[in-house]
C-alpha positions as CSV (number, residue, x, y, z in Angstrom):
1,X,13.3,-41.2,0.3
2,X,15.2,-37.8,0.5
3,X,12.2,-36.0,-1.2
4,X,9.7,-37.7,1.3
5,X,11.7,-36.5,4.3
6,X,11.9,-33.0,2.9
7,X,8.3,-33.0,2.3
8,X,7.6,-34.1,5.9
9,X,9.7,-31.2,7.1
10,X,7.8,-28.8,5.0
11,X,4.5,-30.1,6.3
12,X,5.9,-29.6,9.9
13,X,6.9,-26.0,9.1
14,X,3.6,-25.2,7.5
15,X,1.6,-26.9,10.4
16,X,3.4,-24.8,12.9
17,X,2.8,-21.7,10.8
18,X,-1.0,-22.4,10.5
19,X,-1.2,-23.0,14.4
20,X,0.5,-19.6,14.9
21,X,-1.7,-17.6,12.7
22,X,-4.8,-19.2,14.2
23,X,-3.6,-18.4,17.6
24,X,-2.5,-14.9,17.3
25,X,-3.0,-13.3,13.8
26,X,-6.0,-12.2,12.0
27,X,-4.4,-10.0,9.3
28,X,-1.6,-10.4,6.6
29,X,0.5,-8.1,4.9
30,X,-0.3,-6.7,1.4
31,X,1.0,-7.7,-2.1
32,X,4.6,-7.5,-2.9
33,X,5.9,-4.7,-4.9
34,X,6.6,-5.1,-8.4
35,X,9.5,-2.9,-9.8
36,X,8.6,-3.4,-13.3
37,X,8.7,-5.6,-16.5
38,X,11.8,-6.6,-18.2
39,X,13.9,-7.8,-21.2
40,X,16.7,-7.5,-23.6
41,X,15.4,-10.1,-26.0
42,X,14.8,-9.3,-29.5
43,X,11.9,-11.6,-30.6
44,X,13.1,-11.0,-34.3
45,X,16.2,-12.7,-33.5
46,X,14.6,-15.8,-31.7
47,X,14.5,-18.9,-33.6
48,X,11.5,-21.4,-33.4
49,X,8.6,-22.8,-35.2
50,X,5.6,-20.9,-36.2
51,X,3.3,-20.0,-33.4
52,X,0.7,-22.8,-32.8
53,X,-2.9,-21.7,-32.8
54,X,-4.3,-25.0,-33.4
55,X,-3.8,-26.9,-30.1
56,X,-6.8,-29.2,-30.3
57,X,-5.2,-31.3,-27.4
58,X,-6.2,-28.7,-24.7
59,X,-10.0,-29.1,-25.3
60,X,-11.5,-30.7,-22.2
61,X,-8.8,-29.5,-19.9
62,X,-9.9,-28.7,-16.6
63,X,-7.6,-27.8,-13.6
64,X,-7.7,-26.0,-10.3
65,X,-5.7,-22.8,-9.9
66,X,-4.5,-20.9,-6.8
67,X,-3.0,-17.4,-7.1
68,X,-0.7,-16.9,-4.0
69,X,-1.4,-13.3,-3.0
70,X,-3.6,-11.7,-0.5
71,X,-4.9,-9.2,-3.2
72,X,-5.8,-12.0,-5.8
73,X,-9.5,-12.2,-6.4
74,X,-10.0,-13.7,-9.8
75,X,-13.4,-13.6,-11.5
76,X,-15.2,-17.1,-11.6
77,X,-14.2,-18.7,-14.8
78,X,-16.7,-18.1,-17.7
79,X,-18.2,-14.9,-16.2
80,X,-16.1,-12.5,-18.3
81,X,-15.8,-12.3,-22.0
82,X,-12.2,-13.5,-22.2
83,X,-12.6,-16.7,-20.0
84,X,-16.0,-17.4,-21.7
85,X,-14.2,-17.4,-24.9
86,X,-11.5,-19.7,-23.7
87,X,-14.1,-21.9,-22.3
88,X,-16.2,-22.1,-25.3
89,X,-13.6,-22.0,-28.1
90,X,-10.7,-23.8,-26.5
91,X,-12.7,-26.1,-24.2
92,X,-10.8,-25.0,-21.1
93,X,-12.3,-24.7,-17.6
94,X,-10.6,-23.4,-14.5
95,X,-11.7,-23.7,-10.9
96,X,-10.0,-20.8,-9.0
97,X,-9.0,-21.3,-5.4
98,X,-9.4,-17.9,-3.4
99,X,-6.9,-16.8,-0.9
100,X,-9.6,-14.9,1.1
101,X,-7.1,-12.1,1.7
102,X,-4.8,-14.4,3.7
103,X,-2.6,-16.0,1.2
104,X,0.2,-17.2,3.5
105,X,-2.4,-18.9,5.8
106,X,-4.3,-20.4,2.7
107,X,-1.2,-21.7,1.4
108,X,0.0,-23.4,4.6
109,X,-3.3,-25.0,5.1
110,X,-3.2,-26.5,1.6
111,X,0.2,-28.0,2.6
112,X,-0.9,-29.4,5.9
113,X,-4.1,-30.9,4.2
114,X,-2.1,-32.3,1.4
115,X,-4.5,-30.6,-0.9
116,X,-2.4,-28.6,-3.4
117,X,-4.1,-27.2,-6.5
118,X,-3.2,-28.2,-10.1
119,X,-1.5,-25.0,-10.8
120,X,0.0,-22.4,-8.4
121,X,1.1,-18.9,-9.3
122,X,3.6,-17.4,-7.0
123,X,6.7,-15.4,-6.5
124,X,10.2,-17.0,-7.2
125,X,10.8,-17.3,-3.5
126,X,11.3,-19.6,-0.6
127,X,7.8,-21.2,-1.0
128,X,8.6,-22.1,-4.5
129,X,12.0,-23.5,-3.5
130,X,10.5,-25.6,-0.8
131,X,8.0,-27.1,-3.1
132,X,10.8,-28.1,-5.5
133,X,12.9,-29.6,-2.8
134,X,9.9,-31.5,-1.5
135,X,9.3,-32.9,-5.1
136,X,5.7,-31.6,-5.4
137,X,6.1,-30.0,-8.8
138,X,6.3,-31.3,-12.3
139,X,9.4,-30.3,-14.4
140,X,8.3,-28.6,-17.6
141,X,11.6,-28.7,-19.6
142,X,10.5,-31.6,-21.5
143,X,7.6,-29.7,-22.9
144,X,9.4,-26.5,-23.9
145,X,10.8,-28.0,-27.0
146,X,7.5,-29.6,-28.0
147,X,5.5,-26.5,-27.9
148,X,6.7,-23.4,-29.7
149,X,5.9,-20.2,-27.9
150,X,7.7,-20.0,-24.7
151,X,11.0,-21.2,-26.3
152,X,10.5,-18.6,-29.0
153,X,9.7,-15.6,-26.9
154,X,11.7,-16.2,-23.7
155,X,14.8,-17.6,-25.3
156,X,17.3,-20.1,-23.9
157,X,19.0,-17.6,-21.6
158,X,15.9,-16.5,-19.8
159,X,14.7,-20.1,-19.5
160,X,18.2,-21.1,-18.2
161,X,18.1,-18.5,-15.6
162,X,14.7,-19.7,-14.4
163,X,15.9,-23.3,-13.6
164,X,15.7,-24.3,-10.1
165,X,18.6,-25.5,-7.8
166,X,18.1,-29.0,-9.1
167,X,18.7,-27.9,-12.7
168,X,15.2,-28.4,-13.9
169,X,12.6,-25.8,-15.1
170,X,9.4,-25.6,-13.0
171,X,8.0,-22.2,-13.5
172,X,6.3,-20.8,-16.6
173,X,7.2,-17.1,-16.4
174,X,4.8,-14.1,-16.3
175,X,5.7,-10.7,-17.7
176,X,9.0,-11.9,-19.0
177,X,10.5,-9.9,-21.5
178,X,10.2,-6.1,-21.8
179,X,12.9,-3.6,-21.8
180,X,12.6,-1.2,-18.8
181,X,11.5,-0.8,-15.1
182,X,9.2,2.0,-13.9
183,X,11.4,4.0,-11.4
184,X,11.6,7.6,-12.1
185,X,11.1,11.3,-11.2
186,X,8.0,13.5,-12.1
187,X,7.2,17.2,-11.8
188,X,4.1,19.0,-11.3
189,X,3.6,20.8,-14.6
190,X,1.6,23.7,-13.3
191,X,4.1,24.5,-10.6
192,X,7.2,23.8,-12.8
193,X,5.9,26.2,-15.6
194,X,4.9,28.9,-13.1
195,X,8.3,28.9,-11.6
196,X,9.9,29.4,-14.9
197,X,10.7,25.7,-15.9
198,X,14.3,25.8,-14.5
199,X,17.0,23.3,-15.5
200,X,16.6,20.2,-13.5
201,X,19.6,17.8,-14.0
202,X,21.6,17.8,-10.9
203,X,20.9,17.8,-7.2
204,X,22.1,21.3,-7.0
205,X,19.4,22.2,-9.5
206,X,16.9,20.2,-7.4
207,X,17.8,22.0,-4.2
208,X,17.4,25.3,-5.7
209,X,14.1,24.4,-7.2
210,X,12.7,22.8,-4.1
211,X,13.6,26.2,-2.2
212,X,11.6,28.2,-4.7
213,X,8.7,25.9,-4.3
214,X,8.8,26.3,-0.6
215,X,8.8,30.0,-0.7
216,X,6.1,30.4,-3.4
217,X,3.9,27.4,-2.4
218,X,3.9,27.0,1.4
219,X,1.1,24.4,1.3
220,X,2.8,22.1,-1.1
221,X,5.4,19.4,-0.4
222,X,8.5,20.3,-2.4
223,X,9.8,16.8,-2.8
224,X,7.4,13.8,-2.1
225,X,9.2,10.6,-1.2
226,X,6.2,8.3,-1.6
227,X,5.4,5.7,1.0
228,X,8.2,3.7,2.6
229,X,9.3,0.5,0.8
230,X,9.2,-2.9,2.3
231,X,13.0,-2.7,2.4
232,X,12.7,0.3,4.5
233,X,13.9,2.7,2.1
234,X,12.3,6.1,0.8
235,X,11.3,5.6,-2.8
236,X,12.8,9.1,-3.7
237,X,15.7,7.9,-1.7
238,X,16.3,5.0,-4.1
239,X,16.5,7.4,-6.9
240,X,18.7,9.8,-5.2
241,X,21.1,6.9,-4.3
242,X,21.2,5.7,-8.0
243,X,22.1,9.2,-9.2
244,X,25.3,9.2,-7.0
245,X,27.0,6.8,-9.4
246,X,27.1,5.7,-13.0
247,X,25.7,2.3,-13.2
248,X,24.0,2.3,-9.9
249,X,20.6,1.1,-9.6
250,X,17.8,0.9,-7.0
251,X,18.0,-2.8,-6.6
252,X,21.5,-2.6,-4.9
253,X,19.9,-0.5,-2.1
254,X,16.4,-1.6,-1.9
255,X,16.8,-5.3,-2.4
256,X,20.3,-6.6,-2.3
257,X,21.9,-4.6,0.4
258,X,25.0,-4.9,-1.7
259,X,26.6,-3.6,-4.8
260,X,29.0,-5.0,-7.4
261,X,32.8,-3.9,-7.5
262,X,35.6,-5.8,-9.0
263,X,33.6,-9.0,-9.5
264,X,32.6,-9.0,-5.9
265,X,29.5,-8.0,-4.0
266,X,30.4,-5.5,-1.3
267,X,28.3,-4.3,1.5
268,X,25.9,-1.4,0.7
269,X,27.0,0.3,3.8
270,X,30.4,0.7,2.2
271,X,29.1,2.2,-1.0
272,X,29.9,6.0,-1.3
273,X,26.6,6.5,-3.0
274,X,24.6,5.3,0.0
275,X,26.3,7.9,2.3
276,X,26.1,10.5,0.0
277,X,22.3,9.8,-0.6
278,X,21.5,9.8,3.1
279,X,23.5,13.0,3.6
280,X,21.5,14.6,0.7
281,X,18.2,13.4,2.3
282,X,19.3,14.6,5.8
283,X,19.9,18.1,4.3
284,X,16.4,18.2,2.4
285,X,14.8,16.9,5.4
286,X,16.2,19.2,7.8
287,X,15.4,22.2,5.5
288,X,11.8,20.9,5.4
289,X,12.1,20.4,1.6
290,X,10.8,16.7,1.7
291,X,7.9,14.9,3.3
292,X,8.1,15.3,7.0
293,X,6.3,12.1,7.6
294,X,8.1,10.3,5.0
295,X,8.7,7.1,7.2
296,X,5.1,6.8,8.4
297,X,2.8,7.9,5.7
298,X,0.6,5.4,3.7
299,X,0.1,5.1,0.0
300,X,-3.5,6.9,0.3
301,X,-1.8,9.8,1.9
302,X,0.6,10.1,-1.0
303,X,-2.3,9.7,-3.6
304,X,-4.3,12.3,-1.8
305,X,-1.5,14.8,-2.2
306,X,-1.0,13.9,-5.8
307,X,-4.7,14.3,-6.6
308,X,-4.9,17.6,-5.0
309,X,-1.7,18.9,-6.8
310,X,0.1,19.5,-3.4
311,X,3.3,17.9,-4.7
312,X,6.0,19.8,-6.7
313,X,8.4,16.9,-7.4
314,X,8.1,13.2,-6.8
315,X,10.3,10.1,-7.0
316,X,8.6,6.7,-7.1
317,X,9.6,3.1,-7.7
318,X,6.6,3.0,-10.0
319,X,6.1,6.3,-11.5
320,X,2.8,5.4,-13.2
321,X,1.3,5.7,-9.5
322,X,1.0,9.4,-10.7
323,X,-1.5,8.7,-13.3
324,X,-4.6,9.0,-11.3
325,X,-3.6,12.3,-9.8
326,X,-2.7,13.6,-13.2
327,X,-6.0,12.5,-14.5
328,X,-8.0,14.5,-11.9
329,X,-5.8,17.7,-12.3
330,X,-5.8,17.6,-16.1
331,X,-9.7,17.5,-16.0
332,X,-9.6,21.0,-14.6
333,X,-6.9,22.1,-17.0
334,X,-5.5,20.0,-19.7
335,X,-2.0,21.7,-19.2
336,X,-2.0,20.5,-15.6
337,X,-0.9,17.3,-14.1
338,X,2.5,15.4,-13.9
339,X,5.5,14.8,-16.3
340,X,8.2,12.3,-16.0
341,X,11.6,14.0,-16.2
342,X,15.1,12.3,-16.8
343,X,17.0,10.9,-13.7
344,X,18.5,13.4,-11.5
345,X,22.2,12.9,-10.6
346,X,25.3,14.5,-8.8
347,X,27.2,17.2,-10.7
348,X,30.0,15.8,-12.9
349,X,28.2,12.6,-13.7
350,X,27.1,11.4,-17.2
351,X,23.3,11.6,-17.1
352,X,23.1,9.0,-19.9
353,X,24.7,6.5,-17.4
354,X,22.2,7.1,-14.5
355,X,19.9,4.0,-14.3
356,X,17.6,4.1,-11.3
357,X,15.0,1.7,-12.9
358,X,15.6,-1.9,-13.2
359,X,14.3,-4.9,-15.0
360,X,15.0,-8.6,-15.5
361,X,14.3,-10.8,-18.5
362,X,12.8,-13.7,-16.4
363,X,9.9,-11.4,-15.3
364,X,7.8,-11.0,-12.2
365,X,6.4,-14.4,-10.9
366,X,5.8,-18.0,-12.2
367,X,3.1,-20.6,-12.5
368,X,3.9,-24.1,-11.5
369,X,2.2,-27.4,-12.2
370,X,1.8,-29.8,-9.1
371,X,1.9,-33.4,-9.1
372,X,-1.8,-33.4,-8.3
373,X,-2.5,-32.4,-11.9
374,X,-4.0,-35.2,-13.9
375,X,-2.6,-33.9,-17.3
376,X,0.4,-31.6,-16.7
377,X,1.4,-31.5,-20.5
378,X,-2.1,-30.2,-21.4
379,X,-1.8,-27.6,-18.7
380,X,1.5,-26.6,-20.3
381,X,0.1,-26.6,-23.7
382,X,-2.6,-24.1,-22.4
383,X,0.1,-21.9,-20.9
384,X,2.1,-22.0,-24.1
385,X,-0.8,-20.9,-26.1
386,X,-1.8,-18.2,-23.8
387,X,1.6,-16.7,-24.3
388,X,1.3,-16.8,-28.0
389,X,0.2,-13.9,-30.2
390,X,-3.4,-15.1,-30.3
391,X,-3.3,-15.6,-26.5
392,X,-1.9,-12.1,-25.9
393,X,-4.3,-10.5,-28.3
394,X,-7.2,-12.2,-26.3
395,X,-6.0,-11.2,-22.8
396,X,-5.1,-7.6,-23.8
397,X,-8.0,-6.7,-26.1
398,X,-10.6,-9.4,-25.5
399,X,-12.4,-11.8,-27.9
400,X,-12.4,-11.1,-31.6
401,X,-15.7,-9.7,-32.4
402,X,-16.2,-7.8,-29.3
403,X,-14.0,-4.6,-29.5
404,X,-12.1,-5.5,-32.6
405,X,-12.9,-7.7,-35.8
406,X,-9.6,-8.0,-37.3
407,X,-5.8,-7.5,-36.7
408,X,-3.4,-5.6,-38.9
409,X,-0.3,-7.0,-40.5
410,X,1.7,-6.7,-37.3
411,X,-1.0,-8.6,-35.4
412,X,-2.4,-5.6,-33.8
413,X,-6.0,-5.5,-33.1
414,X,-8.0,-2.7,-35.0
415,X,-10.5,-1.2,-32.9
416,X,-14.0,-1.5,-34.3
417,X,-17.0,1.0,-34.1
418,X,-18.1,-0.5,-30.7
419,X,-14.9,0.0,-29.2
420,X,-14.7,3.6,-30.5
421,X,-18.0,4.6,-29.0
422,X,-18.3,2.5,-25.9
423,X,-17.9,4.5,-22.6
424,X,-14.8,3.6,-20.6
425,X,-16.9,2.8,-17.6
426,X,-18.7,0.0,-19.8
427,X,-15.4,-1.2,-21.0
428,X,-14.1,-1.6,-17.4
429,X,-17.0,-3.8,-16.5
430,X,-15.8,-6.3,-19.2
431,X,-12.6,-6.8,-17.1
432,X,-10.6,-7.2,-20.2
433,X,-6.9,-7.5,-19.4
434,X,-7.2,-9.5,-16.1
435,X,-6.1,-13.1,-15.9
436,X,-3.0,-12.7,-18.0
437,X,-0.6,-14.6,-15.8
438,X,1.6,-15.7,-18.8
439,X,2.1,-12.3,-20.0
440,X,4.7,-12.1,-22.9
441,X,6.1,-8.5,-22.3
442,X,7.9,-8.1,-25.6
443,X,5.0,-9.3,-27.6
444,X,2.4,-7.4,-25.5
445,X,4.0,-4.2,-25.2
446,X,4.9,-3.9,-28.8
447,X,1.1,-4.7,-29.6
448,X,0.2,-1.8,-27.0
449,X,2.6,0.8,-28.3
450,X,1.5,0.1,-32.0
451,X,-2.2,0.2,-31.0
452,X,-1.7,3.5,-29.2
453,X,0.2,4.8,-32.1
454,X,-2.0,3.8,-35.0
455,X,-5.5,3.6,-33.4
456,X,-5.8,5.8,-30.4
457,X,-3.2,8.6,-30.3
458,X,-2.7,10.8,-27.3
459,X,-5.8,12.7,-26.0
460,X,-5.6,16.2,-24.7
461,X,-4.7,16.0,-21.0
462,X,-3.7,12.5,-21.2
463,X,-0.6,11.3,-19.1
464,X,2.3,11.2,-21.5
465,X,3.3,7.6,-21.2
466,X,5.2,7.7,-24.4
467,X,7.6,10.3,-23.0
468,X,7.8,8.3,-19.7
469,X,8.8,5.2,-21.7
470,X,11.4,7.1,-23.7
471,X,13.0,8.2,-20.4
472,X,12.7,4.9,-18.7
473,X,14.3,2.7,-21.4
474,X,17.6,4.3,-21.4
475,X,17.6,4.7,-17.6
476,X,16.9,1.0,-16.8
477,X,19.5,-1.4,-15.7
478,X,19.2,-5.2,-16.6
479,X,19.5,-7.0,-13.4
480,X,18.8,-10.5,-14.5
481,X,22.2,-11.6,-13.4
482,X,21.4,-10.9,-9.8
483,X,18.2,-13.1,-9.8
484,X,18.1,-15.8,-7.1
485,X,21.2,-15.1,-5.3
486,X,19.8,-14.3,-1.9
487,X,20.0,-16.9,0.7
488,X,16.8,-18.8,1.8
489,X,15.3,-17.1,4.8
490,X,15.2,-20.2,7.0
491,X,19.1,-20.9,6.5
492,X,21.9,-19.8,8.8
493,X,23.0,-17.4,6.2
494,X,19.3,-16.2,5.6
495,X,19.0,-15.4,9.3
496,X,22.2,-13.2,9.1
497,X,20.9,-11.6,6.0
498,X,17.6,-10.8,7.7
499,X,19.7,-9.3,10.7
500,X,21.5,-7.0,8.1
501,X,18.1,-5.9,6.5
502,X,16.9,-4.9,10.0
503,X,20.2,-3.0,10.6
504,X,19.7,-1.1,7.4
505,X,16.1,-0.2,8.3
506,X,17.1,1.4,11.5
507,X,20.3,3.0,10.4
508,X,18.7,4.4,7.2
509,X,15.8,6.2,9.0
510,X,18.1,7.5,11.8
511,X,20.5,8.9,9.2
512,X,17.9,10.8,7.4
513,X,16.7,12.3,10.7
514,X,20.2,13.0,12.1
515,X,21.1,16.6,13.2
516,X,23.7,17.1,10.5
517,X,25.6,15.2,7.9
518,X,28.5,14.3,10.4
519,X,26.0,12.4,12.5
520,X,24.4,10.7,9.5
521,X,27.9,9.6,8.5
522,X,28.6,8.1,11.9
523,X,25.2,6.2,11.9
524,X,26.0,4.5,8.5
525,X,29.5,3.6,9.5
526,X,28.2,2.1,12.7
527,X,25.7,0.1,10.6
528,X,28.6,-1.3,8.7
529,X,30.3,-2.4,11.8
530,X,27.2,-4.0,13.0
531,X,26.6,-5.9,9.7
532,X,30.2,-7.2,9.9
533,X,29.7,-8.2,13.6
534,X,26.5,-10.2,12.4
535,X,28.6,-12.1,9.8
536,X,27.6,-10.2,6.6
537,X,30.9,-11.2,4.9
538,X,29.6,-14.9,4.8
539,X,26.5,-13.7,3.2
540,X,28.2,-11.5,0.6
541,X,30.6,-14.4,-0.4
542,X,27.5,-16.8,-0.9
543,X,25.8,-14.2,-2.9
544,X,28.8,-13.3,-5.0
545,X,29.3,-17.1,-5.8
546,X,25.6,-17.3,-6.9
547,X,25.9,-14.2,-8.9
548,X,29.0,-15.3,-10.8
549,X,27.2,-18.6,-11.6
550,X,24.5,-16.6,-13.1
551,X,26.7,-14.9,-15.3
552,X,28.1,-18.1,-16.5
553,X,24.5,-19.3,-17.3
554,X,23.9,-16.1,-19.2
555,X,27.2,-16.3,-21.2
556,X,26.5,-20.0,-21.9
């Protein structure tokens, strides 16, 4: 009875949302940011049965699947080599439901009409929790022990963290595992070399270098901050914040608006690293050493500057966004382009303990099975196969016999002659690599690393992803323990939390634009007072309790 009442409430909210959208909205926001993939698990230490590749019981499986993002436009099933192989060899057929670029509206319409698909892929967010509370999802805990791969590769701790508020596991994780985030600094190699390749370790080093850039290259942005994040923070500002304290990470400022201290979460407005970072940004802004339209520019404007080499230093939440610009610059000269550098930091700090990037072992998003599904166990069996070695080989490199004929002793596909001679444009048309919503990051990334090392190698002028990875791994913070601790948006605490986020957006921008450091300090202090007046202490208590509960889960 309780679940029926909750579903009725959810339907009412969804119906109101659809009505409001139809009345006054014709566009939706873009996709969520992804700060990278994740994990500390060592697959060699996981116990479990041998991977199953003979799951004959998935033959004849047909299911509908909705991927809950504006940007998601999956290819019709069976029209690309990967899904065609699954269709023919595994006997699986999928009917994709398109979002039409309006995921929120589409989702609410499905709720109102009571026409949920068999499978939904979505963020671990309020929408997911509402479906759980309304009793619309199938628990998958009972299948985990029966099928070998998810349990083997994710491990008990990660699966424990993925459990919902009712203690059940509903979501099959995507991009779980891994060992680092992607947040980092990069320099324009041509400019850096021309100016003598000076030491770049501390913020004092950075300021001196940016001043040289400004004098020598008047048409270049000394420090590019990237487009503004959803949290209202400059991407380079996230990095600068993390460099003002050992063990700081961008998640505290960008997402939580809180930082850990003495087993408690404290308001980020009280964090000395925040004040130091906005004072640094304020100094750089007033000296015209950073992007002057930092709070209004769009991603295409940032890319245009990167592609034309009009950036000397850049800090990004996803540093791989420089790759396209790097490719264009290196075409003209293989020595040109962008190169990742170790994280910058305040003088006196240990550079090996600066951790701007972050990752979580539980991954990016999840796929859930709804009670509309005729055979939920068979759907889980397909997901479990997809995250296996055979599944990840297929999704990453395409069907055996197309671009590879055999795998080496480590399960890494060996490129065949067709793969070596086919133009990249032709390979792109095959759309290999799409549709992997059960990505096993530990297995997949190891496969990619060995493939590059053994069979491809670094081409002249290619972006140095190996160097980037070597820098990102030690400068990444495992934030798994902070997962799921924020209050739901439609609760009393969630409303307060939303007010605090709005306070941050306004105060952060005003502090960067302030006349001087004293004015910036006053703005941040006032923001803390405003957050307290809004009731932020209640939210911090709630998040601290959830955080500590997570730590108990992780520690068993």
